[in-house]
Biopython code that builds the backbone (N, CA, C, O; Angstrom):
import numpy as np
from Bio.PDB.StructureBuilder import StructureBuilder

atoms = [
    (1, "MET", "N", (131.471, 129.148, 171.173)),
    (1, "MET", "CA", (130.651, 127.972, 170.675)),
    (1, "MET", "C", (129.255, 128.068, 171.495)),
    (1, "MET", "O", (129.285, 128.270, 172.709)),
    (2, "LYS", "N", (128.160, 127.933, 170.869)),
    (2, "LYS", "CA", (126.914, 128.092, 171.601)),
    (2, "LYS", "C", (126.649, 126.793, 172.390)),
    (2, "LYS", "O", (127.087, 125.728, 171.955)),
    (3, "THR", "N", (125.982, 126.848, 173.476)),
    (3, "THR", "CA", (125.739, 125.732, 174.350)),
    (3, "THR", "C", (124.175, 125.271, 174.155)),
    (3, "THR", "O", (123.298, 126.127, 174.047)),
    (4, "ILE", "N", (123.923, 124.085, 174.121)),
    (4, "ILE", "CA", (122.734, 123.506, 174.061)),
    (4, "ILE", "C", (122.481, 122.453, 175.295)),
    (4, "ILE", "O", (123.288, 121.575, 175.601)),
    (5, "LEU", "N", (121.330, 122.666, 175.899)),
    (5, "LEU", "CA", (121.045, 121.816, 177.074)),
    (5, "LEU", "C", (120.057, 120.854, 176.497)),
    (5, "LEU", "O", (119.012, 121.273, 175.999)),
    (6, "ILE", "N", (120.330, 119.656, 176.544)),
    (6, "ILE", "CA", (119.417, 118.486, 176.177)),
    (6, "ILE", "C", (118.809, 117.888, 177.363)),
    (6, "ILE", "O", (119.482, 117.343, 178.238)),
    (7, "VAL", "N", (117.440, 117.998, 177.395)),
    (7, "VAL", "CA", (116.750, 117.460, 178.584)),
    (7, "VAL", "C", (116.040, 116.262, 178.188)),
    (7, "VAL", "O", (114.894, 116.439, 177.777)),
    (8, "GLU", "N", (116.536, 114.945, 178.232)),
    (8, "GLU", "CA", (115.993, 113.830, 177.713)),
    (8, "GLU", "C", (116.278, 112.707, 178.564)),
    (8, "GLU", "O", (117.402, 112.631, 179.060)),
    (9, "ASP", "N", (115.341, 111.748, 178.823)),
    (9, "ASP", "CA", (115.591, 110.678, 179.714)),
    (9, "ASP", "C", (115.852, 109.234, 178.981)),
    (9, "ASP", "O", (116.169, 108.243, 179.640)),
    (10, "VAL", "N", (115.708, 109.207, 177.710)),
    (10, "VAL", "CA", (115.948, 107.935, 176.994)),
    (10, "VAL", "C", (117.332, 107.978, 176.392)),
    (10, "VAL", "O", (117.598, 108.774, 175.492)),
    (11, "ALA", "N", (118.225, 107.118, 176.886)),
    (11, "ALA", "CA", (119.612, 107.147, 176.429)),
    (11, "ALA", "C", (119.865, 107.001, 174.919)),
    (11, "ALA", "O", (120.819, 107.601, 174.424)),
    (12, "VAL", "N", (119.097, 106.271, 174.197)),
    (12, "VAL", "CA", (119.361, 106.283, 172.729)),
    (12, "VAL", "C", (119.021, 107.640, 172.099)),
    (12, "VAL", "O", (119.705, 108.070, 171.169)),
    (13, "ASN", "N", (117.961, 108.332, 172.597)),
    (13, "ASN", "CA", (117.757, 109.597, 172.068)),
    (13, "ASN", "C", (118.785, 110.708, 172.397)),
    (13, "ASN", "O", (119.047, 111.611, 171.603)),
    (14, "VAL", "N", (119.383, 110.574, 173.692)),
    (14, "VAL", "CA", (120.489, 111.420, 174.002)),
    (14, "VAL", "C", (121.635, 111.160, 173.017)),
    (14, "VAL", "O", (122.189, 112.099, 172.446)),
    (15, "GLU", "N", (122.001, 109.835, 172.813)),
    (15, "GLU", "CA", (123.051, 109.510, 171.965)),
    (15, "GLU", "C", (122.959, 110.192, 170.503)),
    (15, "GLU", "O", (123.882, 110.771, 169.929)),
    (16, "LEU", "N", (121.723, 110.008, 170.056)),
    (16, "LEU", "CA", (121.488, 110.454, 168.656)),
    (16, "LEU", "C", (121.701, 112.024, 168.754)),
    (16, "LEU", "O", (122.379, 112.574, 167.887)),
    (17, "LEU", "N", (121.209, 112.670, 169.661)),
    (17, "LEU", "CA", (121.240, 114.199, 169.606)),
    (17, "LEU", "C", (122.689, 114.562, 169.798)),
    (17, "LEU", "O", (123.120, 115.550, 169.205)),
    (18, "VAL", "N", (123.472, 113.858, 170.566)),
    (18, "VAL", "CA", (124.876, 114.107, 170.840)),
    (18, "VAL", "C", (125.632, 113.963, 169.507)),
    (18, "VAL", "O", (126.373, 114.848, 169.078)),
    (19, "GLU", "N", (125.408, 112.830, 168.893)),
    (19, "GLU", "CA", (125.999, 112.522, 167.679)),
    (19, "GLU", "C", (125.814, 113.564, 166.657)),
    (19, "GLU", "O", (126.745, 113.887, 165.920)),
    (20, "LEU", "N", (124.594, 114.127, 166.581)),
    (20, "LEU", "CA", (124.156, 115.134, 165.479)),
    (20, "LEU", "C", (124.808, 116.525, 165.865)),
    (20, "LEU", "O", (125.161, 117.276, 164.955)),
    (21, "LEU", "N", (124.961, 116.855, 167.063)),
    (21, "LEU", "CA", (125.227, 118.155, 167.520)),
    (21, "LEU", "C", (126.687, 118.421, 168.014)),
    (21, "LEU", "O", (127.161, 119.554, 167.930)),
    (22, "GLU", "N", (127.392, 117.383, 168.525)),
    (22, "GLU", "CA", (128.628, 117.564, 169.204)),
    (22, "GLU", "C", (129.710, 118.259, 168.520)),
    (22, "GLU", "O", (130.516, 118.932, 169.165)),
    (23, "ASP", "N", (129.781, 118.134, 167.201)),
    (23, "ASP", "CA", (130.778, 118.960, 166.488)),
    (23, "ASP", "C", (130.440, 120.482, 166.323)),
    (23, "ASP", "O", (131.352, 121.215, 165.941)),
    (24, "ASP", "N", (129.345, 120.957, 166.550)),
    (24, "ASP", "CA", (128.971, 122.341, 166.448)),
    (24, "ASP", "C", (128.610, 122.950, 167.670)),
    (24, "ASP", "O", (128.586, 124.180, 167.675)),
    (25, "TYR", "N", (128.346, 122.388, 168.632)),
    (25, "TYR", "CA", (127.788, 122.887, 169.866)),
    (25, "TYR", "C", (128.484, 122.248, 171.237)),
    (25, "TYR", "O", (129.008, 121.134, 171.238)),
    (26, "ALA", "N", (128.424, 122.988, 172.233)),
    (26, "ALA", "CA", (128.782, 122.541, 173.485)),
    (26, "ALA", "C", (127.343, 122.034, 174.010)),
    (26, "ALA", "O", (126.286, 122.658, 173.926)),
    (27, "LEU", "N", (127.546, 120.774, 174.563)),
    (27, "LEU", "CA", (126.298, 120.060, 175.020)),
    (27, "LEU", "C", (126.310, 119.747, 176.570)),
    (27, "LEU", "O", (127.285, 119.271, 177.153)),
    (28, "ILE", "N", (125.151, 120.060, 177.143)),
    (28, "ILE", "CA", (125.020, 119.572, 178.580)),
    (28, "ILE", "C", (123.685, 118.732, 178.646)),
    (28, "ILE", "O", (122.715, 119.049, 177.957)),
    (29, "VAL", "N", (123.673, 117.696, 179.462)),
    (29, "VAL", "CA", (122.544, 116.744, 179.480)),
    (29, "VAL", "C", (121.863, 116.692, 180.789)),
    (29, "VAL", "O", (122.524, 116.701, 181.828)),
    (30, "ALA", "N", (120.638, 116.640, 180.792)),
    (30, "ALA", "CA", (119.857, 116.332, 182.046)),
    (30, "ALA", "C", (118.826, 115.344, 181.745)),
    (30, "ALA", "O", (118.323, 115.376, 180.623)),
    (31, "ASP", "N", (118.419, 114.418, 182.642)),
    (31, "ASP", "CA", (117.711, 113.309, 182.283)),
    (31, "ASP", "C", (116.288, 113.453, 183.048)),
    (31, "ASP", "O", (115.573, 112.454, 183.125)),
    (32, "ASN", "N", (115.926, 114.512, 183.535)),
    (32, "ASN", "CA", (114.633, 114.877, 184.084)),
    (32, "ASN", "C", (114.427, 116.396, 184.082)),
    (32, "ASN", "O", (115.368, 117.179, 183.953)),
    (33, "GLY", "N", (113.140, 116.776, 184.232)),
    (33, "GLY", "CA", (112.806, 118.293, 184.097)),
    (33, "GLY", "C", (113.339, 118.978, 185.197)),
    (33, "GLY", "O", (113.856, 120.073, 184.976)),
    (34, "ALA", "N", (113.308, 118.481, 186.491)),
    (34, "ALA", "CA", (113.958, 119.190, 187.624)),
    (34, "ALA", "C", (115.290, 119.539, 187.319)),
    (34, "ALA", "O", (115.666, 120.709, 187.400)),
    (35, "ASP", "N", (116.112, 118.521, 186.941)),
    (35, "ASP", "CA", (117.555, 118.810, 186.829)),
    (35, "ASP", "C", (117.847, 119.657, 185.569)),
    (35, "ASP", "O", (118.894, 120.293, 185.444)),
    (36, "GLY", "N", (116.919, 119.631, 184.697)),
    (36, "GLY", "CA", (116.952, 120.496, 183.645)),
    (36, "GLY", "C", (116.898, 121.906, 183.932)),
    (36, "GLY", "O", (117.684, 122.725, 183.457)),
    (37, "LEU", "N", (115.822, 122.208, 184.830)),
    (37, "LEU", "CA", (115.730, 123.553, 185.287)),
    (37, "LEU", "C", (116.897, 124.130, 186.056)),
    (37, "LEU", "O", (117.321, 125.273, 185.881)),
    (38, "ALA", "N", (117.436, 123.169, 187.008)),
    (38, "ALA", "CA", (118.503, 123.584, 187.806)),
    (38, "ALA", "C", (119.756, 123.874, 186.896)),
    (38, "ALA", "O", (120.448, 124.872, 187.096)),
    (39, "ILE", "N", (120.019, 122.999, 185.920)),
    (39, "ILE", "CA", (121.166, 123.234, 185.140)),
    (39, "ILE", "C", (120.979, 124.398, 184.285)),
    (39, "ILE", "O", (121.952, 125.092, 183.992)),
    (40, "ALA", "N", (119.761, 124.682, 183.842)),
    (40, "ALA", "CA", (119.486, 125.966, 182.955)),
    (40, "ALA", "C", (119.827, 127.263, 183.839)),
    (40, "ALA", "O", (120.430, 128.225, 183.363)),
    (41, "ALA", "N", (119.418, 127.205, 185.066)),
    (41, "ALA", "CA", (119.684, 128.302, 185.910)),
    (41, "ALA", "C", (121.103, 128.559, 186.154)),
    (41, "ALA", "O", (121.564, 129.697, 186.234)),
    (42, "ARG", "N", (121.855, 127.390, 186.280)),
    (42, "ARG", "CA", (123.273, 127.612, 186.554)),
    (42, "ARG", "C", (124.067, 127.862, 185.329)),
    (42, "ARG", "O", (124.966, 128.702, 185.292)),
    (43, "ALA", "N", (123.723, 127.129, 184.342)),
    (43, "ALA", "CA", (124.724, 127.049, 183.041)),
    (43, "ALA", "C", (124.292, 128.173, 182.044)),
    (43, "ALA", "O", (125.134, 128.622, 181.266)),
    (44, "ARG", "N", (123.022, 128.638, 182.041)),
    (44, "ARG", "CA", (122.493, 129.630, 181.059)),
    (44, "ARG", "C", (122.818, 129.217, 179.607)),
    (44, "ARG", "O", (123.544, 129.937, 178.922)),
    (45, "PRO", "N", (122.273, 128.022, 179.104)),
    (45, "PRO", "CA", (122.511, 127.563, 177.819)),
    (45, "PRO", "C", (121.936, 128.513, 176.803)),
    (45, "PRO", "O", (121.068, 129.307, 177.165)),
    (46, "ASP", "N", (122.330, 128.491, 175.638)),
    (46, "ASP", "CA", (121.807, 129.425, 174.588)),
    (46, "ASP", "C", (120.486, 128.741, 174.044)),
    (46, "ASP", "O", (119.689, 129.461, 173.444)),
    (47, "LEU", "N", (120.227, 127.517, 174.200)),
    (47, "LEU", "CA", (119.007, 126.872, 173.666)),
    (47, "LEU", "C", (118.812, 125.654, 174.472)),
    (47, "LEU", "O", (119.766, 125.107, 175.026)),
    (48, "ILE", "N", (117.521, 125.181, 174.561)),
    (48, "ILE", "CA", (117.208, 123.893, 175.297)),
    (48, "ILE", "C", (116.399, 123.123, 174.357)),
    (48, "ILE", "O", (115.456, 123.590, 173.717)),
    (49, "LEU", "N", (116.837, 121.860, 174.304)),
    (49, "LEU", "CA", (115.898, 120.734, 173.631)),
    (49, "LEU", "C", (115.430, 119.978, 174.753)),
    (49, "LEU", "O", (116.171, 119.354, 175.514)),
    (50, "MET", "N", (113.992, 120.057, 174.854)),
    (50, "MET", "CA", (113.292, 119.554, 176.059)),
    (50, "MET", "C", (112.235, 118.509, 175.575)),
    (50, "MET", "O", (111.270, 118.776, 174.859)),
    (51, "ASP", "N", (112.570, 117.256, 176.082)),
    (51, "ASP", "CA", (111.613, 116.240, 175.900)),
    (51, "ASP", "C", (110.368, 116.597, 176.837)),
    (51, "ASP", "O", (110.490, 117.069, 177.968)),
    (52, "MET", "N", (109.158, 116.308, 176.214)),
    (52, "MET", "CA", (107.964, 116.585, 176.869)),
    (52, "MET", "C", (107.610, 115.556, 177.962)),
    (52, "MET", "O", (107.071, 115.949, 178.996)),
    (53, "SER", "N", (107.872, 114.351, 177.784)),
    (53, "SER", "CA", (107.664, 113.205, 178.621)),
    (53, "SER", "C", (108.903, 112.896, 179.491)),
    (53, "SER", "O", (109.739, 112.083, 179.098)),
    (54, "LEU", "N", (109.026, 113.549, 180.686)),
    (54, "LEU", "CA", (110.107, 113.372, 181.508)),
    (54, "LEU", "C", (109.759, 112.884, 182.858)),
    (54, "LEU", "O", (108.653, 113.182, 183.310)),
    (55, "PRO", "N", (110.614, 112.138, 183.582)),
    (55, "PRO", "CA", (110.422, 111.858, 185.011)),
    (55, "PRO", "C", (110.590, 113.089, 185.896)),
    (55, "PRO", "O", (111.144, 114.080, 185.422)),
    (56, "VAL", "N", (110.177, 113.088, 187.062)),
    (56, "VAL", "CA", (110.235, 113.964, 188.136)),
    (56, "VAL", "C", (109.515, 115.217, 187.997)),
    (56, "VAL", "O", (108.781, 115.631, 188.894)),
    (57, "LEU", "N", (109.724, 115.921, 186.751)),
    (57, "LEU", "CA", (109.042, 117.092, 186.362)),
    (57, "LEU", "C", (108.911, 117.005, 184.800)),
    (57, "LEU", "O", (109.926, 116.952, 184.105)),
    (58, "ASP", "N", (107.765, 116.992, 184.302)),
    (58, "ASP", "CA", (107.681, 116.756, 182.839)),
    (58, "ASP", "C", (108.041, 118.090, 182.013)),
    (58, "ASP", "O", (108.054, 119.214, 182.515)),
    (59, "GLY", "N", (108.302, 117.825, 180.808)),
    (59, "GLY", "CA", (108.797, 119.027, 179.978)),
    (59, "GLY", "C", (107.819, 120.069, 179.870)),
    (59, "GLY", "O", (108.295, 121.191, 179.699)),
    (60, "TYR", "N", (106.546, 119.978, 179.928)),
    (60, "TYR", "CA", (105.606, 121.061, 179.974)),
    (60, "TYR", "C", (105.664, 121.880, 181.069)),
    (60, "TYR", "O", (105.654, 123.104, 180.935)),
    (61, "GLU", "N", (105.732, 121.263, 182.296)),
    (61, "GLU", "CA", (105.917, 122.177, 183.584)),
    (61, "GLU", "C", (107.280, 122.767, 183.642)),
    (61, "GLU", "O", (107.413, 123.939, 183.995)),
    (62, "ALA", "N", (108.324, 122.014, 183.311)),
    (62, "ALA", "CA", (109.840, 122.543, 183.289)),
    (62, "ALA", "C", (109.774, 123.796, 182.483)),
    (62, "ALA", "O", (110.172, 124.869, 182.935)),
    (63, "THR", "N", (109.218, 123.645, 181.165)),
    (63, "THR", "CA", (109.346, 124.750, 180.293)),
    (63, "THR", "C", (108.476, 125.997, 180.857)),
    (63, "THR", "O", (108.961, 127.125, 180.778)),
    (64, "GLN", "N", (107.316, 125.818, 181.371)),
    (64, "GLN", "CA", (106.331, 126.719, 181.912)),
    (64, "GLN", "C", (107.289, 127.601, 183.057)),
    (64, "GLN", "O", (107.448, 128.818, 182.964)),
    (65, "ARG", "N", (107.836, 126.832, 184.050)),
    (65, "ARG", "CA", (108.588, 127.340, 184.942)),
    (65, "ARG", "C", (109.748, 128.219, 184.559)),
    (65, "ARG", "O", (110.026, 129.323, 185.028)),
    (66, "LEU", "N", (110.457, 127.450, 183.503)),
    (66, "LEU", "CA", (111.645, 128.265, 182.849)),
    (66, "LEU", "C", (111.058, 129.605, 182.414)),
    (66, "LEU", "O", (111.584, 130.630, 182.847)),
    (67, "LYS", "N", (110.012, 129.680, 181.593)),
    (67, "LYS", "CA", (109.563, 130.833, 180.942)),
    (67, "LYS", "C", (108.949, 131.780, 181.895)),
    (67, "LYS", "O", (108.773, 132.954, 181.569)),
    (68, "ALA", "N", (108.605, 131.315, 183.088)),
    (68, "ALA", "CA", (108.140, 132.278, 184.119)),
    (68, "ALA", "C", (109.316, 133.083, 184.938)),
    (68, "ALA", "O", (109.123, 134.085, 185.625)),
    (69, "ASP", "N", (110.467, 132.486, 184.736)),
    (69, "ASP", "CA", (111.739, 133.154, 185.434)),
    (69, "ASP", "C", (112.273, 134.177, 184.497)),
    (69, "ASP", "O", (112.638, 133.830, 183.374)),
    (70, "PRO", "N", (112.346, 135.503, 184.913)),
    (70, "PRO", "CA", (112.811, 136.482, 184.173)),
    (70, "PRO", "C", (114.224, 136.375, 183.685)),
    (70, "PRO", "O", (114.585, 136.908, 182.635)),
    (71, "ALA", "N", (114.996, 135.699, 184.438)),
    (71, "ALA", "CA", (116.421, 135.406, 184.157)),
    (71, "ALA", "C", (116.615, 134.326, 183.041)),
    (71, "ALA", "O", (117.612, 134.329, 182.319)),
    (72, "LEU", "N", (115.635, 133.424, 182.938)),
    (72, "LEU", "CA", (115.806, 132.444, 181.921)),
    (72, "LEU", "C", (114.748, 132.434, 180.700)),
    (72, "LEU", "O", (114.954, 131.744, 179.701)),
    (73, "ARG", "N", (113.727, 133.158, 180.830)),
    (73, "ARG", "CA", (112.595, 133.229, 179.919)),
    (73, "ARG", "C", (113.171, 133.538, 178.416)),
    (73, "ARG", "O", (112.488, 133.203, 177.448)),
    (74, "HIS", "N", (114.352, 134.137, 178.249)),
    (74, "HIS", "CA", (114.838, 134.360, 176.884)),
    (74, "HIS", "C", (115.440, 133.176, 176.161)),
    (74, "HIS", "O", (115.678, 133.211, 174.954)),
    (75, "ILE", "N", (115.681, 132.128, 176.927)),
    (75, "ILE", "CA", (116.353, 130.945, 176.236)),
    (75, "ILE", "C", (115.260, 130.249, 175.383)),
    (75, "ILE", "O", (114.168, 129.958, 175.871)),
    (76, "PRO", "N", (115.565, 130.012, 174.192)),
    (76, "PRO", "CA", (114.605, 129.270, 173.273)),
    (76, "PRO", "C", (114.564, 127.902, 173.776)),
    (76, "PRO", "O", (115.602, 127.348, 174.139)),
    (77, "VAL", "N", (113.310, 127.262, 173.826)),
    (77, "VAL", "CA", (113.092, 125.870, 174.133)),
    (77, "VAL", "C", (112.351, 125.207, 172.849)),
    (77, "VAL", "O", (111.294, 125.636, 172.386)),
    (78, "ILE", "N", (112.982, 124.232, 172.410)),
    (78, "ILE", "CA", (112.445, 123.447, 171.462)),
    (78, "ILE", "C", (111.787, 122.106, 172.036)),
    (78, "ILE", "O", (112.521, 121.235, 172.501)),
    (79, "GLY", "N", (110.553, 121.962, 172.004)),
    (79, "GLY", "CA", (109.926, 120.702, 172.653)),
    (79, "GLY", "C", (110.064, 119.603, 171.747)),
    (79, "GLY", "O", (109.885, 119.804, 170.545)),
    (80, "LEU", "N", (110.369, 118.432, 172.188)),
    (80, "LEU", "CA", (110.489, 117.118, 171.567)),
    (80, "LEU", "C", (109.579, 116.223, 172.049)),
    (80, "LEU", "O", (109.379, 116.171, 173.263)),
    (81, "SER", "N", (108.959, 115.465, 171.244)),
    (81, "SER", "CA", (108.111, 114.365, 171.725)),
    (81, "SER", "C", (107.761, 113.370, 170.739)),
    (81, "SER", "O", (107.738, 113.685, 169.549)),
    (82, "ALA", "N", (107.470, 112.124, 171.144)),
    (82, "ALA", "CA", (107.135, 110.998, 170.327)),
    (82, "ALA", "C", (105.581, 111.251, 170.066)),
    (82, "ALA", "O", (105.037, 110.606, 169.170)),
    (83, "HIS", "N", (104.897, 112.111, 170.772)),
    (83, "HIS", "CA", (103.493, 112.186, 170.594)),
    (83, "HIS", "C", (103.216, 113.241, 169.469)),
    (83, "HIS", "O", (103.569, 114.420, 169.522)),
    (84, "ALA", "N", (102.494, 112.608, 168.385)),
    (84, "ALA", "CA", (102.242, 113.390, 167.245)),
    (84, "ALA", "C", (100.766, 113.475, 166.960)),
    (84, "ALA", "O", (100.348, 113.536, 165.804)),
    (85, "MET", "N", (99.932, 113.481, 168.073)),
    (85, "MET", "CA", (98.523, 113.609, 167.942)),
    (85, "MET", "C", (98.131, 115.197, 167.768)),
    (85, "MET", "O", (98.805, 116.118, 168.230)),
    (86, "ARG", "N", (97.020, 115.332, 167.081)),
    (86, "ARG", "CA", (96.587, 116.697, 166.849)),
    (86, "ARG", "C", (96.418, 117.408, 168.191)),
    (86, "ARG", "O", (95.763, 116.880, 169.090)),
    (87, "GLY", "N", (96.967, 118.532, 168.328)),
    (87, "GLY", "CA", (97.033, 119.384, 169.515)),
    (87, "GLY", "C", (98.168, 119.156, 170.430)),
    (87, "GLY", "O", (98.275, 119.866, 171.431)),
    (88, "ASP", "N", (99.057, 118.191, 170.164)),
    (88, "ASP", "CA", (100.328, 118.019, 171.019)),
    (88, "ASP", "C", (101.215, 119.202, 170.833)),
    (88, "ASP", "O", (101.789, 119.688, 171.808)),
    (89, "ASP", "N", (101.352, 119.670, 169.685)),
    (89, "ASP", "CA", (102.256, 120.788, 169.286)),
    (89, "ASP", "C", (101.620, 122.047, 170.051)),
    (89, "ASP", "O", (102.342, 122.756, 170.752)),
    (90, "ARG", "N", (100.335, 122.290, 169.907)),
    (90, "ARG", "CA", (99.684, 123.430, 170.555)),
    (90, "ARG", "C", (99.915, 123.472, 172.005)),
    (90, "ARG", "O", (100.176, 124.529, 172.580)),
    (91, "ARG", "N", (99.808, 122.157, 172.703)),
    (91, "ARG", "CA", (100.040, 122.197, 174.039)),
    (91, "ARG", "C", (101.429, 122.631, 174.469)),
    (91, "ARG", "O", (101.595, 123.400, 175.416)),
    (92, "ALA", "N", (102.433, 122.118, 173.748)),
    (92, "ALA", "CA", (103.871, 122.517, 174.047)),
    (92, "ALA", "C", (104.061, 124.013, 173.955)),
    (92, "ALA", "O", (104.649, 124.654, 174.826)),
    (93, "LEU", "N", (103.488, 124.592, 172.759)),
    (93, "LEU", "CA", (103.575, 126.126, 172.648)),
    (93, "LEU", "C", (102.844, 126.799, 173.771)),
    (93, "LEU", "O", (103.308, 127.823, 174.273)),
    (94, "GLU", "N", (101.768, 126.290, 174.170)),
    (94, "GLU", "CA", (100.986, 127.021, 175.241)),
    (94, "GLU", "C", (101.763, 126.935, 176.563)),
    (94, "GLU", "O", (101.563, 127.778, 177.438)),
    (95, "HIS", "N", (102.626, 125.958, 176.725)),
    (95, "HIS", "CA", (103.360, 125.914, 177.890)),
    (95, "HIS", "C", (104.689, 126.665, 177.855)),
    (95, "HIS", "O", (105.426, 126.700, 178.840)),
    (96, "GLY", "N", (104.982, 127.276, 176.681)),
    (96, "GLY", "CA", (106.116, 128.116, 176.572)),
    (96, "GLY", "C", (107.231, 127.683, 175.487)),
    (96, "GLY", "O", (108.161, 128.438, 175.205)),
    (97, "CYS", "N", (107.073, 126.462, 174.925)),
    (97, "CYS", "CA", (108.029, 126.100, 173.960)),
    (97, "CYS", "C", (108.116, 126.982, 172.851)),
    (97, "CYS", "O", (107.043, 127.429, 172.446)),
    (98, "ASP", "N", (109.165, 127.334, 172.264)),
    (98, "ASP", "CA", (109.223, 128.286, 171.123)),
    (98, "ASP", "C", (108.934, 127.434, 169.779)),
    (98, "ASP", "O", (108.415, 127.995, 168.814)),
    (99, "ALA", "N", (109.250, 126.200, 169.745)),
    (99, "ALA", "CA", (108.965, 125.320, 168.699)),
    (99, "ALA", "C", (108.821, 123.881, 169.159)),
    (99, "ALA", "O", (109.181, 123.507, 170.275)),
    (100, "TYR", "N", (108.300, 123.129, 168.280)),
    (100, "TYR", "CA", (108.001, 121.757, 168.627)),
    (100, "TYR", "C", (108.378, 120.768, 167.493)),
    (100, "TYR", "O", (108.086, 121.061, 166.333)),
    (101, "LEU", "N", (108.971, 119.689, 167.765)),
    (101, "LEU", "CA", (109.399, 118.660, 166.909)),
    (101, "LEU", "C", (109.004, 117.297, 167.404)),
    (101, "LEU", "O", (109.203, 116.977, 168.576)),
    (102, "THR", "N", (108.453, 116.496, 166.537)),
    (102, "THR", "CA", (108.031, 115.113, 166.951)),
    (102, "THR", "C", (109.256, 114.178, 166.579)),
    (102, "THR", "O", (110.058, 114.465, 165.690)),
    (103, "LYS", "N", (109.316, 113.046, 167.340)),
    (103, "LYS", "CA", (110.309, 112.010, 167.101)),
    (103, "LYS", "C", (109.568, 110.811, 166.207)),
    (103, "LYS", "O", (108.370, 110.544, 166.307)),
    (104, "PRO", "N", (110.362, 110.243, 165.452)),
    (104, "PRO", "CA", (111.862, 110.442, 165.227)),
    (104, "PRO", "C", (112.044, 111.837, 164.564)),
    (104, "PRO", "O", (111.235, 112.288, 163.752)),
    (105, "LEU", "N", (113.208, 112.510, 164.986)),
    (105, "LEU", "CA", (113.454, 113.776, 164.518)),
    (105, "LEU", "C", (113.734, 113.854, 163.051)),
    (105, "LEU", "O", (114.388, 112.961, 162.513)),
    (106, "ASP", "N", (113.304, 114.804, 162.421)),
    (106, "ASP", "CA", (113.643, 115.193, 161.041)),
    (106, "ASP", "C", (114.934, 116.024, 161.193)),
    (106, "ASP", "O", (114.845, 117.185, 161.594)),
    (107, "GLU", "N", (115.995, 115.543, 160.924)),
    (107, "GLU", "CA", (117.274, 116.417, 161.106)),
    (107, "GLU", "C", (117.252, 117.653, 160.494)),
    (107, "GLU", "O", (117.759, 118.650, 161.007)),
    (108, "ARG", "N", (116.642, 117.643, 159.329)),
    (108, "ARG", "CA", (116.657, 118.961, 158.439)),
    (108, "ARG", "C", (115.860, 120.052, 159.235)),
    (108, "ARG", "O", (116.307, 121.198, 159.282)),
    (109, "LEU", "N", (114.721, 119.728, 159.844)),
    (109, "LEU", "CA", (113.906, 120.562, 160.698)),
    (109, "LEU", "C", (114.688, 120.932, 161.877)),
    (109, "LEU", "O", (114.652, 122.103, 162.256)),
    (110, "LEU", "N", (115.361, 120.101, 162.473)),
    (110, "LEU", "CA", (116.073, 120.400, 163.792)),
    (110, "LEU", "C", (117.153, 121.388, 163.398)),
    (110, "LEU", "O", (117.277, 122.422, 164.054)),
    (111, "PHE", "N", (117.892, 121.146, 162.430)),
    (111, "PHE", "CA", (119.003, 122.143, 162.062)),
    (111, "PHE", "C", (118.384, 123.482, 161.559)),
    (111, "PHE", "O", (118.938, 124.532, 161.882)),
    (112, "ASP", "N", (117.381, 123.497, 160.866)),
    (112, "ASP", "CA", (116.684, 124.671, 160.523)),
    (112, "ASP", "C", (116.195, 125.528, 161.695)),
    (112, "ASP", "O", (116.147, 126.755, 161.604)),
    (113, "LEU", "N", (115.847, 124.886, 162.752)),
    (113, "LEU", "CA", (115.308, 125.551, 163.946)),
    (113, "LEU", "C", (116.658, 126.063, 164.749)),
    (113, "LEU", "O", (116.766, 127.196, 165.218)),
    (114, "LEU", "N", (117.571, 125.136, 164.819)),
    (114, "LEU", "CA", (118.834, 125.644, 165.509)),
    (114, "LEU", "C", (119.420, 126.819, 164.761)),
    (114, "LEU", "O", (119.885, 127.727, 165.450)),
    (115, "ALA", "N", (119.463, 126.928, 163.439)),
    (115, "ALA", "CA", (119.888, 128.063, 162.802)),
    (115, "ALA", "C", (119.049, 129.288, 163.029)),
    (115, "ALA", "O", (119.602, 130.383, 163.127)),
    (116, "ARG", "N", (117.800, 129.171, 163.115)),
    (116, "ARG", "CA", (116.840, 130.244, 163.355)),
    (116, "ARG", "C", (117.093, 130.772, 164.696)),
    (116, "ARG", "O", (117.205, 131.990, 164.837)),
    (117, "TYR", "N", (117.207, 129.887, 165.811)),
    (117, "TYR", "CA", (117.427, 130.485, 167.162)),
    (117, "TYR", "C", (118.752, 130.851, 167.479)),
    (117, "TYR", "O", (118.925, 131.764, 168.286)),
    (118, "LEU", "N", (119.815, 130.214, 166.909)),
    (118, "LEU", "CA", (121.273, 130.311, 167.303)),
    (118, "LEU", "C", (122.065, 131.072, 166.356)),
    (118, "LEU", "O", (123.113, 131.607, 166.718)),
    (119, "GLY", "N", (121.599, 131.164, 165.070)),
    (119, "GLY", "CA", (122.289, 131.761, 164.068)),
    (119, "GLY", "C", (122.978, 130.722, 163.345)),
    (119, "GLY", "O", (123.041, 129.604, 163.856)),
    (120, "ALA", "N", (123.544, 130.963, 162.131)),
    (120, "ALA", "CA", (124.019, 129.985, 161.205)),
    (120, "ALA", "C", (125.254, 129.133, 161.758)),
    (120, "ALA", "O", (125.760, 128.255, 161.059)),
]
sb = StructureBuilder()
sb.init_structure("model")
sb.init_model(0)
sb.init_chain("A")
sb.init_seg("    ")
for serial, (resi, resn, name, xyz) in enumerate(atoms, 1):
    if name == "N":
        sb.init_residue(resn, " ", resi, " ")
    sb.init_atom(name, np.array(xyz, "f"), 0.0, 1.0, " ", f" {name:<3s}", serial, name[0])
structure = sb.get_structure()
């Protein structure tokens, strides 16, 4: 079973993602970017769902650090954000995210991206 690390600080968003994914994936949760990085280094998940607005270390910086680490850079990161302004997606991609989704999440797009990065 593939493992997804969810880095999200809003409990209701975590609950939604867990509900959507728990039947098909092993899930690990971190509530800030620093813990997300530490867990990624330890657990080596197959994919990371990274909120961009996080305490301690935001998702932009956490993703940039993750992608700078040769041992972790292969892990796909899907950036998640409630910010839907022009350029927000570009900023996430420039910081190393492999893809970007806005909240509220379009479940179909989420599952399409999971299939793309993790296989069917």
